[in-house]
Residue, then its C-alpha position, 0 to 999 in steps of 0.5 A: m545543508k546544516l542547520n543554522i543553530p549556535p556550535t554548542k555542546s547542547n546542541l551536539l548532544v540534541m544533534k546526535e540524538q536526532l540522528a539516532v532517531s532519524t536513522n532508526g526511523y529511516e530503517l523502520l520505514e525502509e522495512k515497512r516499505e519492503i513489506l508493503v511492496r511485497e504484499l502489493m506485488r503479490l496482490v497485483e499477481k492475483v488481479k492478474l490471474l483474476e483477470r485471465k479468469m474474467d476474461q475466460i469465463v467472459e468468452e464462454a459467458y457471452p457465447a452462451f447468451k447468444r446461444m440462449l438468445m437464439t433457442d429460448g427468444s428474447d421475449q423468454i430471456e426477458r421474462i427469465a430476467h424479470a423472474v431472477h432476483y438476487d440480494f447482495d450483502i456489500l460490507e466493509k472489512r479491514v485487512s491487516i497488511g504490514g502491521m496496517n489496517f486498510q478498508t475494503i468491501d466483501v461481498n457476500l453472494p447469495d446460493k444460486e436458486l431457480f427462479y423460472s420453470f424448466n417449461g419452455t427453457y433449454a440447457n442453454t439457459d441454465e448454462t448462461i445463468n451459470k457463467f454470469f453467476e460465476l462471472l459476478s463472483v469474480l467481479t466481486e472478488m476482483a473489486s474487493i482486492r483491487t481497493i486494497v490495492w489502491r489504498l496499499a499503493a498509496e501507502v507505498k507512495r507516502t512510506q517513500r517519500r518518507v523514506n526519501a526525506l530522511d535520506k535525502m534531506i533530514i539524515p544529511q542535514t543532521v550528519e553535517t550539523k553534527n560535523y560542524i558543531e564537533s569541529v568547531l568544539e574541537e578547534r575551541d578545544r585546541e585554542n583553549i589548551f594552546v591559551l593555558k599552555a601560553l600562559k603557563k609559560k608567562n607563569l614560570r618566566k616570572 
């Protein structure tokens, strides 16, 4: 549906400029959308790999914990749990994707330490702690990437809406209005030529 504006030469120039801007904007947004989608798919694949890695660690960590419980006993595990203490640095960071900055989190894991004595512990203790430390490392990496994925997906949706608005509404409406104004102006030019010819013939008869 065309815009409700007078069919004048000045409005025709406005429509041509708007069409050029809208077409250029559409191409840029479409390019941006494609870049963001590619990056989103790459991160989604990374999340899938991390999920598989996490499942594998969980399959190893909980049986190790079960063996630790059977060999060390619940009282000893509770004493070890109270002894273990780590401080984690959770920082906000910015990631640039497709020329855009996204905020996410970065977790700095501390180095593993020995908080308990070897006396009264078994190999299962070290294995269990190592596995859960490894699981924690994957979980923090997963949290960082998923934060980016959520925000990137939201940006893809916003960009897609703008692309659709230009493609389905703004550009067709501008083209229709431009064509309408051009047709009206051409018809006026033909009428003016006809009138001028008629006046010229009338003057020649006189």
